N, C-alpha and C positions, 0 to 999 in steps of 0.2 A: 617132322615138325614142319615143314614146308606146307602142309595141307593145314596145320594150326593157324600158320601167320596166316597165309591166304585166305581164310573162311574170318579172321580176327579184322583185316584190311577190309574185305566186302562187307563185312558188318558194318563196320566203322562210317564209312562211304554211304551205303543205303539208308542205316537208321540215325545215324549222328550227324549226317552232313561234312564229316572232315575228311578231306580230299587222302587219297591213298600215297601220295609224295609226302604230304605233311606227318603219317603214320610212319610211314618206313622211316623217313628222318627222325623220327622221335625213339622209336625202336632201335635203331641204328647207335643214335648216342648214347641209350640206356645200356646195351650190351658192351659197347667200349669202355663205357663209366666201370660197370662190373668187371668188367674181365681185367681191368686196370687195378684191381683192388685186391685178385685173385692169384690164381698162379701165373697170370700171364702180367705180372706186374713188371712193369718197367720196358715194356714190348710195347711199341706202334703197333697197332692193328688198322687194316682195313676192312671193314664190314658190308656187303652189300647183299642187298633183298631184290629179287628178280619180282616186278610189279605184276606180272602176267601170272606165275605160278605161285610164287612164294618160295620161292628157293636162296634158301639162305647159304652164302659163300664166306670165309674167311681166310685173310691174308695176314702174315706177318710181315710187316717193312723192313727191311735189313741192310745194311750199309754194306758193300762190298771193301772188304779190308786184304791185306797181306799177311796179316798177322791177329788172329781174334783174340781180343781181351774180354768181351762180353758177349755170350753167344745170343744173348737175347735182342739184342740190336746188332749186331755184327756178322759177318757170314764170311769164309773164307773164297779168295778170287776163283777158286777151283771150284769150290760148290756151286758157287752162284751160277759158273757156266754152263754148268747141268740143267739149271733149271733157265738162263738166260744167256745164251750162245755167245753173244756180243757184248758182256756184261765187261765194264772195265771198274778199277779201282778208284772207288769214289763215288760210285753210282749207287742207287737204292733199287734191289730188287724185292718182290712181291714173293713170298715163299707160303705155299697155299697149308691151312691147318685145319684139322676136323674140328667144324663148329662145334663137335660135342667136348674138345679139350676145352670150350671156353667156361663149361662148368656149369654146374644147377643153378648158381646165386646169379649168371648171368641171364638164365632163363625168367627165372622168379625176378628179376630186377625189372626187365622187359616187360613182367606182366604189371608191375607198379607202375610202369611211367607210363603205359597206355591205360590205366586207369587214371593218375595223375594229368594225362592229357585231355583225357574227357572232360575231368572236373573244370579243368581250365579253359576247353573250348567252351563250353556251357556258361562260365564265366562271361566270355570275351562276348559271346553269344548276347546274353542280356544287356550290353553295353550296345552293341552293334543295333539290338532290337530296339532300344527303346531311347537310345541319345537323339533321336529325332523327335521322338513325344514330349521332351522336358518343356512344361509350361502349358501342357496339354491335360483334358481330363480324360480320366481313364477309370473303367470299372472291374470290381472284384467282388469277390467270397470274402467276408473275415475266416481266417482260419484260426487263429487262437490269440492270446492276450498274455503277454509276458512282463512284467514290472510297468502296467502302465501301459505299456506299447502296443500298439495292435499288428497283425502281420497278415497282409492279404492277398489273397491268392489272384494273380492278374490272368492266370490259364500258361502263359508261356512262363510266367516267372512269379517270383515271391517278393512284395515291399512291404515296407515298414510305415506304418502312420505313427511316429512318435507321440508321446505324450504333448508336447510342446507344440505341434501341429492340430491337435485336437481342438474341438469347440467344448466350451464348457457347457454342460448339459445335456449333450448328446451321448446317447450309450449303444453299444452294438455289440452282439452277441456270434459267438459260432457260427455261420452257416447264412449269416444275414448278407444281402447285397450292399455295397457302398460304393458311391461316387466319390472320387478324391482328384485334386490336382498333382500330376507328376512333378513333385516340386524339383529336386535333382538328383544324380547319381552319384554318390560318394564312394570314394574307392577306401575297402579296409582290409583289414587282414584274410579277411576270408570271400575279398574279390569285391567287384562293384555292387552297391546295395541302392535300390530303388526308394528313394524318400516320397513319401506322399503328405499331400495338406489337405486339411477343410479350413482350417482359418487363415492362411493366408487370402488377401486381397485379389489374388490374380484367380484365386476360386472362381469367387463372384464374378469376376472381369468375364471370364472365358465361358461363364453360366449366359452371361448378355450372350455374348458375341453367339453363342450358339442357339440362344432363344429368339433372339433378335436377330433379322435378317436385314434390316437397314444397318445395323451396326459391323454385319457380317461383311456387305458390300460396301462399306464405306461410306454410304448416306448419312448415317448418324455416327459422331464420335462420343467418347467417354472422356472428356476434358481433363474431369477432376475426380479423384475417388479417396474416401476414407470411409474407413471401416472398424468397429468393435464387436469382434465375432460373436455371433451368439445373441447380441442385443439389435445394433441397428449399423444400418450400411445409407452413407449420402452418396449420391454420384451426381455428377453436373455432365449435363449432355449438349453437342449442338448439330447442326443439321447444314449440310453442304448444298442443299436443295430448300429454297423457299418453299416448299410446297408440301413439305414434309416436317411434322410438328416432331421434335425430337424425343420429347417428355411423352408426347401419346402414343410415339412408336415403341418406347421402351415398356410402356404401362400394357399395350396391347387392348384389343377389345374388351369392352367389359371387364380389364383387368387381368386379360389371360396368360398374358405373356408372363406379368410379375409375379402374378400367384403360381406360376410353376416353380419358378426359380427361391420363392420365400418358402413352399414347401418343399424344396430341395434341400435349404437351409434350416428346417425345421421352427420355421416363423419367426425366422429373424425378421426385423422392421425395416424397408428400404426405402429409401425417400429420394426421387427423381425430380431433379431441378433442371432449369435451363440455363446454359451456360453463360454468362456474360464477360467480355473482356476487362469493361471497366470494374473496377474494386468495388466501389459504392454499390453499385446496382447488384454485384454480384454476392454480398454480406446482404443487400435487404432480400433478395431472391431466397436464400439459402435459411432465413430466418424465420420466412411465412409459417404458420399465420401470425408470429406476431409482429409489429409493425415499428419500424426504430423511429423515434422522434427526432433522431440527430446522430449521423456518422462524422466522426472524426478520425481523420488518417495521418498516422505519422509515418510519414517514409524512413525517416534514419533509423529510428529503432522496430521497422515493420510491424505497428502496434496501430490496432483500431478499438476507439473507445465507442459503444454502442449506447446509445441512450433510449431506454423503453419505459414505457409507461408501468405501473404497478401492476397493473393486470395483464401486461403482456410479460413480467419479469419471471413468473414460474415458466413458461413457454419460450422463452427464450433461450434461459438456462437448461432448462431438462431435466431429465430426471438424474439425479446424482452428479449433473453439469454434463450430462452425456451430450447435449445437443451443441452446445458453445465448444467442447472440445471437439466432435466432429466436424463442425462448420471453423474451427480455426485451422484443421487438418487440411479442409477441403480448400478454402482459399489460400493457404500457405503463409499466414498472418496470426501474431497473436491477439485476442480479441478479449477486451474487459467490457462487460456487462454492465451498466449502470444503472439505477432508476432515476426515472425524470423528476425535476422536483415537483412536486405537487403544485397546479393551479385552479384556481377555481372556473368552472367551466358554465358557459350558458345554456340552458336549455338546447339550444340549436347546435350548441359545441358538443354536448354529449352524443346528441343521435347524428352526427356525422361523424364522431369518434366512433359510434356503435356501426353506421354503416361499413365504413373502412375496415373494419373487423370483420363484420361478416363476407363481406365483397373478396375475402382473401379465401373463402373456401368455394373449392372447385366445384363450377356452375351455378354460384351464384352471382347475380349481378348486380350494376346500384339499384336498378328499379324495384328487383326483387326484394335484394336487402331493405330497401326504405320501407317498404309495407311490412314487411317483417319488425323492423323498429317501432314503427306506428303504432303494434298492439301489443308491445312490451318486449318482443323478441329480440335483445340486442346480443345474445351469443347464444353460440352453439349449445353449452349447459343449462341454457333457458328450456330448450326443446324437450327437457326431461316430462314425459309423460303427456306431450302436444300429440295430438291425433286429426286426421285428416278435418276432421269437421270442424275443427279449432281453427283452421287456415282457410277454409271455406268459407265461414261467416267473417272471414277480414278481406273479402274480396278475391282469393283463388277459386281456380276450377279444382275438382276433383282430380284430374289428373294433375293439375299445376301442384297441388297441395301433396299430392302423394312422391311426386318426383322431389320436391324439397324438402319434406320430410326424410327419402331416403340419402339423400345426397348430404343432410346436415348428420345422420347418423354415422352413411360412409366416412364422414370425415372425422367424427369422434371415435371412431373403432380404429382408427389408423395412429390415433395419437397416442393410444392407451400403449 
């Protein structure tokens, strides 16, 4: 049996990483427990395993008495002195017993204990391996789907992406690669369970941390965040370096950085705006390209009343109220959007209004907006069917005309 024990100890130490002393303690405890329920019931046993050769020794611990009442726990003083010459009444002596007498049940229980310890160790290792990566992005392969939950193979362990943490519209099949946020490690009857998420706002935050180096080094900071998974995300960013444009850093050259994140989110729209400490400025920035006519703040109820023109009303509210909800969560205030009372505007006033609307489009300055309004292009929607030649006739060069049309169409696409 010693060779079997030694081979088990060596295997556990080499393949599973369980220390020899840990396994010895597990086997000893299991044998004691099994023996106490068998023919050795009632006896106090001492079990030792030699860590070098796997040798198993067993002894019964007996109390020295002058009159034996229970031979399982007591020994007469004269017999005790045959084992330990200086034994006195009241002492405890160790009487060696043949390990074979511990019975087959003890050996079987030891094997069960070894398997149980392996499972317990693997569960503990899962926690130790992943406890420091909670909040990080992990990659894995979809293994199976059970009752709407996805089980993902992370390599060292299996994790679960519950249906509540999935994004509506996303669908994955077994064998596909997936990236998720390690949201938590939950304790269950089966041990620690790794919980993943793709719907958490923290998932998008971590994507920006990984993709935008300025966020990673602290130059750019995400000040506020709001998300409706699968539809739209709004983030407000600031910069600690006046030379670094926080919005431009997040967008990247030709939108490369934000496009990478959008692809990972299966096309979810992302609005990146500059953060302002002043609430009015922040609200006005968040609602662009809609232009607030007035912003009224009620500090007591933390409510903002935003008045916009009829033309901007739909833009401000957004599809199914999405823009209003996200902006409300972004600034942390309840926002009510109302339509501006209609007023007769002069030709000059209408042109000014149109210019103010166009120059909210990234890359369109006041001068360009004025030239566009003068030829009747008073909004982005009016560019439907407009070609380069149409703008050249209005005084733009070919390069300027092509650039303006590209910016307008890019803006229209971002609003869909």
